[in-house]
C-alpha distance (Angstrom), angle and dihedral (degrees) to the residues before:
residue distance angle dihedral
M1 . . .
L2 3.80 . .
D3 3.80 89.3 .
S4 3.79 88.1 73.9
L5 3.82 90.5 63.6
E6 3.79 126.7 82.1
K7 3.79 114.7 -107.0
T8 3.78 124.8 -125.4
L9 3.77 122.4 -130.4
P10 3.81 111.6 -66.8
R11 3.79 126.4 -88.9
D12 3.81 96.8 -95.4
S13 3.80 91.4 56.5
Y14 3.81 88.1 67.9
L15 3.81 103.3 29.8
S16 3.80 110.8 28.7
E17 3.80 118.1 96.0
A18 3.80 88.8 -160.9
Q19 3.80 90.2 54.8
F20 3.82 90.1 46.7
N21 3.81 90.8 51.4
T22 3.81 89.2 54.1
E23 3.79 94.5 43.1
Y24 3.79 99.7 45.7
P25 3.84 99.4 63.7
A26 3.80 90.9 39.4
I27 3.81 90.2 57.5
F28 3.79 114.5 17.3
E29 3.80 95.1 37.0
S30 3.81 94.4 39.6
D31 3.80 105.1 44.9
W32 3.79 139.2 50.2
V33 3.82 108.2 -75.6
C34 3.80 124.5 -169.3
I35 3.81 114.2 -127.8
G36 3.82 102.9 174.7
R37 3.79 143.6 -77.0
S38 3.80 129.2 -31.8
E39 3.82 89.8 -138.2
S40 3.81 87.8 77.5
L41 3.83 86.6 74.1
P42 3.83 104.6 46.0
N43 3.82 99.8 150.9
P44 3.82 139.3 44.5
G45 3.79 109.8 -84.0
D46 3.80 94.6 27.2
Y47 3.78 115.3 132.0
L48 3.77 139.7 -169.3
A49 3.81 119.5 -157.9
V50 3.80 117.1 -164.4
R51 3.78 135.6 173.9
L52 3.78 122.8 -140.4
K53 3.80 99.3 -172.3
E54 3.82 105.0 -73.3
Q55 3.80 95.0 -3.7
S56 3.80 117.9 87.6
L57 3.81 116.4 -162.3
L58 3.79 135.3 -168.1
I59 3.81 122.2 -157.7
V60 3.82 115.4 -167.2
R61 3.80 134.6 -176.4
A62 3.79 107.8 -138.6
E63 3.80 128.1 -146.4
D64 3.81 91.2 -93.6
G65 3.82 89.9 56.9
N66 3.80 95.6 -108.6
L67 3.79 121.6 131.5
S68 3.80 122.7 -129.7
A69 3.79 132.0 -178.6
F70 3.81 127.4 -147.3
F71 3.74 139.0 171.3
N72 3.79 105.1 -94.4
V73 3.79 94.3 -117.8
C74 3.79 133.7 108.3
R75 3.82 115.8 -123.3
H76 3.82 90.1 -132.5
R77 3.79 108.0 62.4
G78 3.79 105.0 -17.2
T79 3.80 99.0 -98.4
E80 3.78 117.9 159.2
L81 3.79 107.3 -104.8
I82 3.80 87.5 -149.6
A83 3.79 115.6 29.2
L84 3.78 104.8 -121.4
P85 3.78 115.8 -170.2
D86 3.76 117.4 -170.6
P87 2.96 125.3 -60.3
G88 3.82 101.5 16.9
P89 2.96 145.7 137.8
V90 3.79 105.0 -177.4
T91 3.80 126.3 -166.1
G92 3.79 129.7 -169.0
T93 3.79 145.5 125.3
F94 3.80 131.9 -92.1
E95 3.80 109.9 -141.4
R96 3.80 95.9 -142.7
N97 3.80 110.3 -36.9
I98 3.78 142.4 18.9
V99 3.80 106.3 -103.1
C100 3.79 122.9 -169.6
P101 3.82 108.8 -128.6
Y102 3.83 92.4 -142.3
H103 3.83 108.0 56.5
A104 3.82 100.1 -6.1
W105 3.78 98.1 -112.5
T106 3.79 102.3 171.5
Y107 3.80 130.7 -143.3
H108 3.77 133.5 -171.7
L109 3.81 115.9 -116.3
N110 3.80 88.0 -102.1
G111 3.81 89.2 61.4
S112 3.81 99.6 -106.2
L113 3.78 116.9 135.0
R114 3.81 112.4 -103.9
G115 3.78 106.0 175.9
T116 3.82 146.9 -7.6
P117 3.83 112.3 -155.2
H118 3.82 115.4 -125.2
L119 3.80 91.6 -0.5
N120 3.77 124.0 104.4
I121 3.80 99.6 -152.8
A122 3.78 130.9 135.0
T123 3.78 114.1 -100.6
D124 3.81 97.1 -170.0
G125 3.77 112.7 121.7
V126 3.81 94.0 7.6
A127 3.79 117.2 119.7
L128 3.75 143.4 146.2
H129 3.78 115.2 -76.3
A130 3.80 104.7 -90.0
V131 3.80 126.9 -135.6
W132 3.81 124.3 -155.7
L133 3.80 109.8 -104.0
E134 3.81 131.8 -176.6
E135 3.79 135.8 165.1
W136 3.79 132.1 -141.9
G137 3.78 125.8 174.1
G138 3.79 91.6 -11.5
F139 3.83 91.0 -55.1
L140 3.80 119.7 123.0
F141 3.79 119.6 -138.5
V142 3.80 128.2 -171.9
H143 3.79 130.2 -164.6
L144 3.80 117.5 -159.0
G145 3.79 96.9 -166.3
E146 3.79 120.0 117.9
Q147 3.82 94.9 -134.5
K148 3.80 121.8 69.0
P149 3.82 106.5 -91.3
S150 3.78 129.8 -138.5
P151 3.83 112.8 -83.0
L152 3.78 112.6 -79.6
T153 3.81 96.2 -121.7
Q154 3.80 89.9 52.0
T155 3.79 89.5 53.4
L156 3.82 94.1 46.1
G157 3.79 90.3 53.5
D158 3.80 129.7 -179.1
G159 3.79 94.2 -8.6
T160 3.79 90.0 79.8
R161 3.81 89.8 58.0
R162 3.80 93.1 49.3
L163 3.81 90.0 53.7
Q164 3.80 98.0 40.7
R165 3.82 94.9 115.3
Y166 3.81 94.2 53.3
P167 3.85 109.3 93.5
L168 3.80 92.3 -134.4
A169 3.81 96.1 157.0
E170 3.81 91.0 54.3
L171 3.79 96.0 51.0
R172 3.78 123.7 100.3
V173 3.78 134.1 -151.7
G174 3.79 111.0 -99.9
A175 3.81 97.2 173.5
S176 3.79 140.1 -6.2
L177 3.79 135.1 -153.9
T178 3.80 127.5 -168.6
Y179 3.80 123.7 -156.9
E180 3.80 132.8 -169.6
V181 3.80 104.8 -149.4
N182 3.79 122.3 -170.1
A183 3.78 95.2 -143.1
N184 3.79 137.8 94.0
W185 3.79 113.2 -93.5
K186 3.81 91.1 -120.0
V187 3.80 91.3 56.7
I188 3.80 87.8 56.1
V189 3.81 92.9 47.2
E190 3.80 92.0 47.7
N191 3.79 89.8 51.0
Y192 3.80 91.4 49.8
N193 3.79 91.3 48.5
E194 3.81 96.7 61.5
C195 3.79 140.8 44.0
Y196 3.80 97.8 -157.7
H197 3.81 85.1 107.2
C198 3.81 97.0 47.9
G199 3.81 97.7 92.4
P200 3.82 96.9 53.2
V201 3.81 97.6 33.7
H202 3.83 105.7 34.0
P203 3.83 112.8 39.3
E204 3.81 92.0 154.8
L205 3.79 91.5 51.4
C206 3.80 91.6 48.1
H207 3.80 89.1 53.7
I208 3.82 87.6 61.7
V209 3.83 95.1 38.8
P210 3.83 108.2 30.4
E211 3.82 91.8 -178.0
F212 3.80 88.2 70.1
R213 3.81 88.6 69.9
Q214 3.82 88.6 69.0
G215 3.78 90.8 76.6
G216 3.77 94.2 -110.5
V217 3.80 94.3 -61.7
G218 3.81 113.3 151.0
L219 3.80 96.9 -3.6
D220 3.80 114.4 155.4
W221 3.79 103.5 -148.5
D222 3.80 92.4 174.2
E223 3.81 91.6 63.7
G224 3.79 95.5 32.0
I225 3.79 133.2 -111.9
A226 3.80 118.4 -81.3
Q227 3.79 117.0 -122.2
R228 3.81 126.0 -138.4
E229 3.79 112.1 -72.8
G230 3.77 110.4 -88.3
T231 3.82 93.9 28.7
N232 3.79 129.9 91.8
T233 3.80 110.1 170.0
F234 3.80 145.4 34.8
T235 3.79 105.6 -89.0
A236 3.80 131.1 115.0
N237 3.81 92.1 -89.3
G238 3.80 96.0 28.6
I239 3.80 95.9 -116.9
T240 3.80 138.5 87.3
N241 3.79 140.8 178.6
R242 3.81 90.8 -120.5
A243 3.79 116.7 109.0
P244 3.80 121.1 -121.2
F245 3.78 117.3 -95.1
P246 3.80 110.0 -89.6
G247 3.79 114.6 -103.0
L248 3.80 99.4 27.6
S249 3.79 120.4 139.1
E250 3.80 117.7 -113.1
A251 3.81 89.6 -105.1
E252 3.80 92.4 51.8
K253 3.81 89.7 56.5
T254 3.81 90.2 65.5
H255 3.82 102.8 24.0
H256 3.78 132.2 79.4
K257 3.79 121.1 -133.5
G258 3.78 131.9 -165.1
E259 3.79 131.2 -169.6
L260 3.79 132.9 -176.9
F261 3.80 118.2 -157.8
Y262 3.80 107.7 -168.1
P263 2.87 131.8 -91.7
N264 3.79 106.0 13.3
L265 3.82 118.4 -10.5
M266 3.80 120.0 92.8
L267 3.81 119.3 179.0
S268 3.80 126.8 -166.8
L269 3.78 112.4 -173.4
S270 3.78 131.1 -161.4
M271 3.78 126.1 174.5
D272 3.83 93.0 -96.4
H273 3.81 106.8 25.4
V274 3.80 143.2 22.9
A275 3.79 127.2 -142.6
A276 3.82 108.2 -150.0
F277 3.81 117.5 -166.5
Y278 3.82 122.4 -163.9
L279 3.81 115.6 -165.8
W280 3.80 118.0 -153.5
P281 3.83 111.5 179.8
Q282 3.81 114.4 -146.0
R283 3.80 102.6 175.3
A284 3.79 137.9 -12.3
G285 3.79 89.9 -82.5
H286 3.80 102.7 29.6
T287 3.80 131.2 69.8
R288 3.78 128.1 176.3
I289 3.81 113.0 -145.0
K290 3.78 126.4 -168.3
C291 3.79 118.1 -166.7
D292 3.82 119.3 -161.1
F293 3.80 119.2 -166.8
L294 3.79 110.4 -147.5
F295 3.79 124.5 -158.5
H296 3.78 134.7 173.6
P297 3.83 112.4 -92.3
I298 3.83 91.6 -130.5
E299 3.79 89.4 60.4
M300 3.80 92.4 42.8
A301 3.82 89.6 54.4
R302 3.80 92.0 59.5
S303 3.80 114.8 106.9
D304 3.82 90.6 -129.0
F305 3.81 96.4 47.4
D306 3.79 112.6 140.4
G307 3.79 120.1 161.6
S308 3.80 94.9 -178.3
D309 3.82 92.6 102.6
A310 3.82 89.2 66.4
V311 3.81 95.1 36.2
D312 3.81 94.1 50.9
F313 3.78 93.0 47.6
W314 3.78 92.9 48.3
H315 3.79 91.8 47.0
L316 3.80 88.7 56.8
V317 3.81 92.4 48.9
N318 3.81 92.3 43.0
T319 3.79 92.7 51.1
Q320 3.79 90.5 50.9
D321 3.80 89.9 51.6
W322 3.79 95.5 46.7
H323 3.81 92.1 48.7
V324 3.80 93.2 53.0
C325 3.82 91.7 44.4
E326 3.81 89.7 52.7
S327 3.80 88.7 50.0
V328 3.81 89.5 53.3
Q329 3.80 90.3 50.2
R330 3.81 92.4 50.8
G331 3.80 92.5 44.5
M332 3.79 93.7 53.1
H333 3.82 89.4 62.2
N334 3.80 89.7 72.2
R335 3.80 106.9 108.9
V336 3.82 92.7 -126.8
F337 3.80 92.0 63.2
E338 3.81 112.9 99.8
H339 3.81 101.2 154.2
G340 3.78 139.4 -29.1
Y341 3.78 131.9 -120.3
Y342 3.79 135.1 -118.1
A343 3.78 117.8 -135.8
P344 3.85 115.3 -140.0
M345 3.82 92.1 -101.5
E346 3.82 88.9 56.6
D347 3.80 93.8 69.8
Y348 3.79 92.1 125.8
S349 3.79 89.4 59.5
L350 3.78 89.1 60.9
D351 3.81 87.4 71.9
I352 3.80 90.1 76.3
R353 3.82 89.7 62.9
R354 3.78 92.2 51.1
Y355 3.79 93.3 44.7
V356 3.81 95.7 48.5
R357 3.79 93.4 43.3
E358 3.78 91.7 51.7
K359 3.78 92.3 49.3
L360 3.80 93.9 47.6
S361 3.82 95.2 36.6
A362 3.79 86.6 -134.8
T363 3.79 115.2 130.7
D364 3.79 91.7 178.5
L365 3.81 93.4 69.9
């Protein structure tokens, strides 16, 4: 009987724009959100401008090498300091200062106001509106809340321990793909959090990882999932000429690991590359996903480096996932749909219920 199965969140949690407009600020403007990699700002003066729906942010590396994050808005009239058309992001370099393009109010790289042309006003104590910023493993996270948040590593939890031997901070982006997916962000997270679907949806992936054909039963994600004998990475043939990351355990050289850091960072880790997914919800039924492919710089420096074997394989798997997620989103619009069900092997997917309920303080979801 279906009554013996756990229920998903209700229909409106996936389809209602009103529910999305309540949920989004309670989660994405009130928790640590990953916006990309710190390597995109290697030098003093470098900036990264990103848009999280209505909020426009500016991350800057100051002269002392430290990173700071601000709302991308001049204190004078509200002009964007860096024009940021949708979807962004935008990267660049400030020569010496941050200069508003409207009336040339000027700010130091640390955000403090330096000068206001033709106005004799005191600049002491005036600065751009700051945003909480922390870094883990080379990933940048922002928190838009007004009160000081819990430390990032405390929020990320045990996943950081499980990945401690992967040299994430040393890795560099070798390629990126961006997808526009017509599905609710929670549908995508639920799909990522289980492998019940792997057999029907990912035959090529199951050829590399036969255990995925078991519908997710008995998989030990903490220790990683063993690949087919003779393979060691996620490519079409399961092998590559890239060396394993230094410092991995023997098991990690032949096992695949996956981690989800709520609300928007999904990591899939092989012995030679990492696929990092950033989810940026746009509407109840639309999510923008950027996928960075991270490789070790020693391998990238080789004259024969070519990461396309991993990128092409992941693009195939990603496309399969996005198509089935979009099918779920369309199917839920049928008037008979009230909620879905989680099979026992989908226990990890239950986390999305707990997480959303805690953020909304609504146990009736």
